N, C-alpha and C positions, 0 to 999 in steps of 0.2 A: 738116940736121935729120934725125935718124933716128927713125922711128915703130916702136914695139915692138908686135909682134902676137903674141897667144897663140892656141893651138888646143886644142880638146877632144880627148882621146885617143879613138881608135877601137879597139873590141875586136871581134874577129872570132871566131865559134864554128864549129866544124866542122859540116858539113851534117847529119850523123847525130845529133849532140846536139840540134840545133834541132828536128828532127822528133820526138825523144823528149819534149822539153819541151812541144811543142804537143799531143801526144797526152795527156800527163798533165793539162794544163789542161782539155782537153775532157772527160776522165773526171770531174775534180772538178766541172765545171759541170753535167754531166748528173746527177751524184749530188746536187748541191745543189737542183736543180729538183724540185718535187713532182710525183708521178705523178697525173694527173687521175683522179677517181673515176668509176665507171660511171654515166652519166646515166639518170634515170627515163624510161620510154617516154612519148611524147606521147599525149594523149587524142584519138582520131580520131573517135569517135562516142559520143553519149549517148542511150540509149533508155529510155522509161518504159513499163512494161507493167502490166496488171492493173487499171488505173483505169477506172471506168465512169461515175461521176457527177462526179468531180473532174477538171477539165480538165488536160491535159498542161502547158499554159502555166502554170497555177497552181503545179504541182509544180516545173517548171523554174525558176520565179522564186525558189524557196526555196533551191536548191542553189548552191554556190559553185564546184564543179567545172565547167570550161569546155572545150569542144572547142578543140584547138590548144595547150593548156597542158600541162605535165608532170603525170603522174598523181601524186596524193598520198593516201596511206592516211589521214592525219589529216583531209584535206579530205572524203574520203568518209564518215568517221565523223561529221563535223560535218553533212554533208548528211542523213544518216539522222536525226540529232537534230532538224534543222529541219523535215524532212518530217513527223516524228511530231508536232511542235508544231502542225501544222494542225488536228489533233484528229479527223481523219476516217479514220485507218488503224489496223488491228489489227496488221499485220505488214509489215515492209519488209526485203527482201534485195537484195544487190548482187552481180552476177556480173561478172568481169573476163575478157574474151576478147582474144586476139591479133587484131589487125585492121589490115591495110595498113601494116605496119611500126610500129604503135603498139598501143593497146588500145581496146577498146570497153567502156563501162560500161553495164550493163543493171540499172536499178532496177525491181524487181518489188514492187508494193504489193498489199496485200489490204485492201480497204475495210471499214469497219465496216458492219453491217447498217443499213438504213433503217427508220425508225419507221413502222409501218403503222397504229397506233392508239394513242390516249392515253385512258386511262380513270381514273376515280376510284372508290375504295371507302371506305366508312365516313363519307362526307359526308352529313349530315342537315340541317344548318342552312343550307347553301348549295347551290344547284343546280349541276350539272356545267357548264352553260353559263356561269354566273357565274365559276366557278373557271377556266375556259379563258381568260377575259379577263385573268386575273392572271398568266399564264405566257406565255413567248415560244416555247415548244416547240410545233411543229406536225407533223402527219402529213406524211411525205415527207422530214423532216430526218434527218440521220445520227444514229445512237444514240451520241452522244458522252457518256460517263459524267460528265464535268465539267459539261456543259451540263444534263444531266438532274438532277444534284445541285443545281446553281444554281437550277433551276426549283422543285425541292422546297423550297429555302429561301425562294423568293418566296411560295409557298403558305403556308409556316409564318408568314412575316412578315404576310401578309394576315390569317390567323386571329388572330394576336396583336393586330393593330391593331383587330380587332373584339371584343377582350376575351377570346378563348380562349387565355389565357396558357399553359395546360397542353397545348395541342394538340401532336400529333406527326405528322410527314409522312415516310413512308418510300417512296422510289421503287423500284419493282421492274421489272426488265427481263426479259422472257421471249422466248426465241428461237422465232420462228415457222418460219423457214427459214434457210439459211446467209446469205441476203441480206436478211432482214427480221426485225424484232423488234417486240414490243408493250410499251408502257410503262404501268404502273399505279401511281398514287400512292395508297398505303395510308394513310388518314387516321384518326387517333384525335382527335376533336374535344375531348373533355373538357368540363368545365363552364365556363361563362362566369365570368371573374374580374373583379370590379369594383374600381376604386380607391376605397378607403374613407377614406384619409387622406393628406394631403400635408403633410409637416412641413418647416419651415425652421429651421436652427440657425445661430447666429453673427451674426444680424442685430441691430443695435442702432440704427443711424441710420434704417433703413427698416422700417416695420411689416410683419408677416407678411401682413396683408390687402393692402397695396399690392403686395407681391411676387406674391401669388396672383392678383391682378387682371390682371397682364400675362402670366400663364402660360396656355397652352392645356391643359396637363395639369391636370385637376380631379377632385375626387371625384364619384362618381355622385350624380345628383339626379333630380328628378321629370321633367325635360325631356330627360334624356340620350338617351332613345330617339329624340328628334327631332334633337338636335345631334350625337350621336355622341361626346359627352364621357363621362368616367367610365371610360375604358379607357386603358391605358398603351401609348404608341407611342414607339419610340426616336427617330424623326424629329421628333416633336413635342417631345420632351425636349431634343433638340439645339437646336431653335429657342427653347425656354423658357430655356435657359441663356444664349443670346445676348440674349434680351429682358431678363433679370435684370441682365446686365452693362450693357445700355443704360440701364436704369432707374437704376442706381447712378451711372453716368457722367453722367447728367443732373443729379445732385445733388452733383457734385464729387469723387466717389470714383473717381479715374482708374485705380487699380490694384486694382480689385475682382477677386476670384478666386472661382469657383464650382466646387464639387467635382462629381465624377461622381455620378450618382444612385445611392442604395442602395435596392434594391427588395426588399421582404420579403413573403413569402407567408404568409398566416395558416394556423394548423394545420388548419382545415377546408378549405383550398385554395379558398376562395371570394372572398377579399379580398386586395388589395394595399395595402401602405403604401409610399409613395415619400418618401424623405428626401433633402434637399439641405443642404449646408453652405456658408456664405459667409464669406469673409475680406474685410472691408470696406476696411481700410487707412485712410489719412488723407484728409481732405477738402481739396481745393485750390480756390483762388480765382483769378480772372483778374488777372494782373499788369498787362499792357499790351495794347492792341489797335491794330494798324496795318494799313493797306492800301497796297500798293505795285504798281507797274507799270500803273496805270490811267491812260489818256490820254483816252479818249472821254468818260467820265463823271467828274465831280469827286469827290474823296474826301468832301466834305461831303454831296453828294447820295447817294452810296453808303451813308453812315452813317445816313441817315434811316430810322427804323424798326428799326434794329439793336438787338436786346435785349442782346447780349453787351457788357459794359462793365467797365472796371477796377474792382476791388473787389467785384464780384459773385461768387457761387459759380460755379465753372466748370460749365457745362451743355453737354454735347456735343450734346444734342438741339436746344437753342436755337442753338448754333453752326451746326449743320447747316441749320436753318431760315434763319438769317441769310445763309448762303452761297447757299441757294436763292433768297432774296430778291434778292441782288445779281445772281445769274445771270439771274433773271427780268427785271431792269431792262435788262440787255444784250440779252436775247432779244426784248424788246418793241421794241427799236430796230434789230433786224435782225441782231444779232451772234449767229447761231444756234449757234455752236460755242464760245462764251465759257465759260470755266471758272475756278474759284477753288480754289487749293491752299492749305489751311491748314497753316502751319508752327507747331507748338506746342513751345515751349522750356520744359521743366519745371524748376523750381528746388525741389528736395526740402528744402532747408534752410528756405526761407521759405514752403513749401507754396503756391507760386504757379505760374501757367502764363502765359507771355507768348505772345501769338498774333499772327502776321503772316499776312495774307491776300494771297497772291500772285495777281494777276489775269492771266489769259491772255485777251485780248480777241478775237483772231482777226479774221476778215474780215467785211464786210457781205454778208449773203446775201439772195437773193430767192427767191420761191416758184417752183419748177420745175413738174413735172407733178403734178396732183392726180388720184390714182387711186382709184376706187371698186371695192371687191372683195367678192366672196361674196354680193352681193345677187342673188337669183334672181327674186323677184317684184317687188320695189320698183324702180322705174325710177331710173336714175342721176340724172336731173334733180330728183327728189324729195329726194334726199340732198344733191346739189350745191348746191341753192338755199339750204340752211341753212348752208353754209360761209361764214364771214365773210371769207375771203381769196380772191383770184383769182390765177391764174398770172401771174407777173411782179411781184406786189406785194412790198414789203419784208417779210421774215419777221417775224412777231409772235406770240409764244407765247400771250399773253393772248387774242388773237383765235382761236387754235386751240382754246384751252380753251373759249371761248364757243361755237365750232362744235360741240364735243363735247356741250355742254349742250343745244344746240338739236336736234341729231340724236337724242340720247337722249330728249328730251322729246316727240319724235314718237310714242314708245311703239309703234314698229313692230319693235323689235329687242330681243333678249335681251341682247346685248352690243354695244358700240361701242368700237372700238380705233383710235386715230389715232397713226400712227408717222411720224416725219420721217427721211428718208434723205438724207444730204448728197452732192452732187456737187462735191467740193472744187475740182477743176480749173476748173469753170465758176462756182463760188460760187453754186450753186443748191441748194435744199432741196426734194426731192420729198416729197409728202405722200400717204401711203397710208391710206385710210379703210376699215377692215375691219369688216363688220357680220355679225351672226348673226341672221337673221330669226326671228321668232316668229309664232305663229298670231295673226292680227289679226281673224279672224272668230270669232264666238261665237254659238252657239245654246244657250240655257238655258231649261229648263222645270222648274218646281218649285213648292214651296209653303213656307210659313213663317208666322211669327208676328211681327207688328209691334206695338210698344207703342202706336202711334197707330191703325193700321187693323185690329188684331186678326189673325185668321186670313186668309191671303191666298194666292192662286195667281199666279205670275209667269211671264211668258214674254217673252223678249227675243232679237231677232236683230240683231246688231251687226257691222258691218264697218268698221274704222277706216282701212283702206288698200285701198279698192275698186279693182280692176284694176291695183293697184300704182301708182296715180296720187295717192295720198293723200286720196282722197275718203272721206268719213265718212257712212255710211248706218246709220240706227238705226230699228228697228221694235220698239216696246215695248207690252206690254199687261199691266195689273195688274188683278186681281180680288180683292176682299175683301168683308167684310160691310158695309163703309161706302163703298168706293170702286171705281169702274170707270174705267179710264184706257187710252186708245189714243193712241199718239204715233208719227208717222212723220216723219223729217227727213233731209235730205241737205245736207252742207256740203262745199264745195270751198275749201281754204285758199289755192289759187292759181287764181282764176277766170280762164279763158282765158289761162293761163300768165302772168298778171300778178300782182304782189305785192298782190293784193286778194282777200279772202275773200268768198264768197257762200254763203248758206244759205237754205233754204226748208223749211217744215214745215207739217203739219196735225195737229190733235189733237182729241180728244173726251174729256171728263171728266165723270163723274157722282159727286157726293159727298153722302152722307147725314149732315148735321149734326144736332145734338140738336134744334134748333127749326125746321129747314127743310132742303129738298133743293136742290142746285145742279147744273145741267147746263150745261157750257160747250163750245161747238164753235167752232173758230177755225183760223186759219192765219197764217203770218208769212213775211216775206222780209227778209233782212238782208245788209248789206255791211260789211266791215271792212278796215282797213289799218293796218300798222305805220308809225307816224310817225317812229320812230327805233329804235335797237337794243332798247330796253326799253320803249318807249311805243307804245301802239296805241289805235285808236278803232274804234267800231262804231256803226252806225245800223240800227234795226230798225223795220219797219212791221208792225203786228198788227191784224187784223180778227177780232173775237170776238163771238159771240152768247151771252148768258148768260140762263138761265131759272131763276127762283126759284119753287119750288112746295112743297107740303106744309108750309105754315107752321103751326105749332102755335097753338092759340087763345090761349094765354097769352104768346105771343111779344111782344117789345117793338114799339113803333111804328116804330123804326128798321128792323126786319126786315120788318114788314108793308108799309111804304111801298115796298119794292122787289120786291114780288110781281109776277110776270110776266116778260116777255122784254125785254131791252135789248141794244142793239148798241153795241159800243165800237170806235172807230177811233182808233188811237193811233200815235204815233211815239216811239221811244225811242233817243236818242243816249247813248253812253257813252264814257268814256275811261279808260285804265288805264296803270299803270306796274308792271312785273313784273320783279323781279331775283332771284327764287327760284332756287336751284340745281337743284331738281327740282320738278315740279308735283304729283306724287302724294304724295311723302313728303319735303317740304323740310326742310333743317336750317339754312339761312341765307338771308338775303335778305328781300325784302318784296314785297307786292302792295298797291297803293293804287288805288282805282277810284272813279269818280263815275258814277252811273246816274240818268238822267232819263227821265221818261215824261210826254208831253203828250197827253191824250185830248180829242177835240172836233173832229177833222178829219172832220166828218160823224158819223153815229151819234146815240145818245141820251145818252151819258154825257160829262160834261165834268169833268175833274179834271187836276191835275198832281201829280207824285210824284217825289221825289228821295231817293237813298240815297248816303251816303258810307261807303265800306268800306275799312278799313286793317288789314292783318295783317303782323306782323313775326316773324321767326325769328332766334334768336341761339344759336349753338353755345356750350355751356358746357364741361363736362369729361366725359371717359370716354364720348364719343359721345352725350351727352345734349343736349337742346335746350330752350330756354325760348321760348315764343311768347306774343304778346299780340295780340288783335284788338279793334278798336273799330268800331262801326257806329252811324250816326245816320241816321234816315229821317224824312221829313216829307211828308205828302200832304193835299190839300184840294180840294174841289170848287169849281167856279166857274160863272159864267153861270146862277146860280140853282139849280144842281144839287148834291145831296149826294154825298159820296164813296161810291162803291159799297161794299157790305158786304164783297165779296170782294177789295177793294183795300186794306183796312185792315191794320194791322200786328198780327199775333197772336204774342205772345211766350210761349215755353214749349215745351220739347221738346229733343230731342237736337241740333238745329241752332241753337238760340238760348240759352235758359237751361235747363240740365240740372237735373233734380230737380223741375221744375214741369211740369204737364200743359199740353196745347195751349191757349193763350189765357189761362192763369192769371196770367201776368205782365203783364196789361193791365187796362183798365177793364171794369166790369160794370154793367149797368143795374139798375134797382130790382128786377127779377125775378131777378137773379143771373146773367143770361146773359153769356157771354163775347163781347163785341162788338168787340174789337180797338180799336186806337188810331189817332189821326191822326199821332202821333209815336212814335218808338222810339229808345232809346239802350241799347246793349248792349256790355259788355266781357267778354271771355273771356281768362283767364290760364291757361296750361298749362305744365307741366313734363313733358317727354316723355323717356323713358329706355328703352334697349334691354333686353329680357329674354332673347330668344334671337336673336342677330344672324343666325345661319345661315338662319333661316326668316322673318326680318324681322318678328318679333313684338316689340311695344313696349308699355310701360305708360305711363299718363298720370295725373297729378294735376292737378286743375283747380279754379279758383274763378271763378264766373260772377256778374256784377253788372249789373243793367239792368231794363228794363221798357218797356211801351207806355203812352201817355198820351193823354188827350182832355179838355181843360178843360171842354168842353160837357157831358161826362158825369160831371164832378166829380172827375176824377183829373188834377190839374195836373202839368205837367212840372217835377219837382223831384227832388233827390237823396233827399229823405225818402220818396218813393214808389218808389224803386228796390228790387228784390228781390235777395236774395243766396242763392247755393247753392254747395256744394263737393262734391267727390267724386273718384272714381278710375275707371279703365277700362283696357281692352285694345284695341290696334289691330294688325291683322294684314294684311299685304299677301299675301293668300292667292292660290293659283292661280285662285280663282273671283272675285277682285276684292277691293278693300279692305273689311275688316270692322271695325266698331266695336261694342264692348260697353261701356257706361258706366253707372255707378251714381252718381246725384246725390242729395245730401242737402239738403233744404229747411231753411235755417237759421232761417226765421221763418214757419212754415206758418200759414195762415189756417184758420178753423173747418172749412171743407169741403175742405181740401187734405190730401194725404198728407204724411208726413214724408220720404219718399224715393221714388225711382223708378229702376227698372232698364230701360234702353233699349238697343236695338241698331239698326244699320243696315248696309246693304251698298251701297257706292257711294263716291264721292270724299270724302276727308277735308276738313274745313274748318279 
């Protein structure tokens, strides 16, 4: 067997030719490779010079050039731009020096001068101190033109917000030295321009009056000097547009559009007309309403009280309230971070909106730390004892709201703010209670005119938060042509740090009535306790000596029989339930109380007396309130003694039946004397409405119905003998205390009675 083998041919080149070929290939390779460009030198050092007030670190933080990196002309140009952007430099130069095989960059800056003074010229309506509060520019700051111009705009905005629509503010900068400058704001105030008219165009479904009611921008009126209304402010107008949209969306107009305001100045440059145009669009109804993702609370329970329902007009405000109501249900059970996301699917063909409420329940939270802040005088425990939750309790939003009401009702603070801060990792909710204390001590001296006591002089020293412990001390003295009264009392709402109140007081009173004079001297001691969150009780012991003198010759036997001195020793238990949101100016809730007095624990007088008092407050619309109060009282002597003259019921006057004089709503004897009754029944109906919300000025319309009765004196207890009055008045929570001015009209005056009465008082509302 023969194997065939093949071989590749071998070619051999002469040595000289091989060398030539290798050389040629090397030349071609070198020619093909690019020649490297000359590299930029490295930055070896960066220096900043010329800066005095602005730190080097601040400037370095702005530049991009960095030591150790190659020098870049573009980077240096960007550095200059960024340093200029700080706003504190007039000039910036850069030098490039050779340094240690690289370069050194030297940034030389020249700072703008510092402001040494800020002045105002041309200001007549406002003091310089008030204008300084409106700007952020201060002496010592760098004279930055942009900042100075911005503060000039702030001043102009302030003047326009005060009605000086034509004001001009020109900032002037004067060089004092190369390093300092003075700034003067040259002001031309001009005349005050008032809003004379606000017009609304394009509205069909909503009346102009309803739109104007939700707006803060209003035309000038008699109380504008108190409320600040009647001037045009851009920020108010932005809010007004949002309010108008919310109003329409509460009536189903989902795609309401409101134009930018057109502001027109009158030819005399004294009045402004503001015009708005609305495009209402179509009205939408609710298609369907669903709740999903809820596991802790059933859908049926969440739907309780929900106003949004299929077929109803879509109301974004009502939907928001329904969502809040659902969230409150969760928060009252400890789910402090529960949330509800409304998903609204709009069908433009059917003009319906399907609503799905997606619930995010979150975790169960407990109360973490309760922090009391900003109380300087009031002790922590005085505030803390009003809080309805303790650390470690399950979070409850309703109890936090109640805590706010109780702290606010202490009347020690201008503002009370309760904020909850979550600690999600621990499922705890910290509660911060921030208060702003107000003056709780008051010394007042003055005179006045009372519809009952005529001219009078008053003096009162009151401290409602003595030593920051919540002690209430009152020293009061009144002097008038008919009355002299001294009263000293002290009350501790937490006696010996226990949830029991204790009070003690002494008094002396002298009153000159038409047919006799009365002098009463006495004292009392009382204790009270809250029986539950809204229910409390009180018991008071009173010892009083009364002297009846100067009885007129034609006085009735009832009066003459009580001439001389008598001692009353009585005990007075009472119980009440109070759910009012505020004590001084309530808008909802009620107070129901029962007062009893039993005299005869020693002394000369023997009688019993009881009063049932019920008052209710109902919020209506637009911040108005309807209230009704009913009182029934009965008193009678026992153990063979008559009911003392001064313990009888005298109906008539600002606190009982307005429009009647003192005692005119009760029985009289044959001589025509007002002798009071042994029974009383009084009803007061009121409609209370805001006039100037900013100063808490309100108006009231009222109807009073009632009287006092005594069958022994010929005036039986019956509806036929009830008196009727009606009227109106003003109520003002003034800095000096609550003030009432009320005019009552006697609907059925008797022969010796007037047809109307104007009365006023300063003190607590009833």
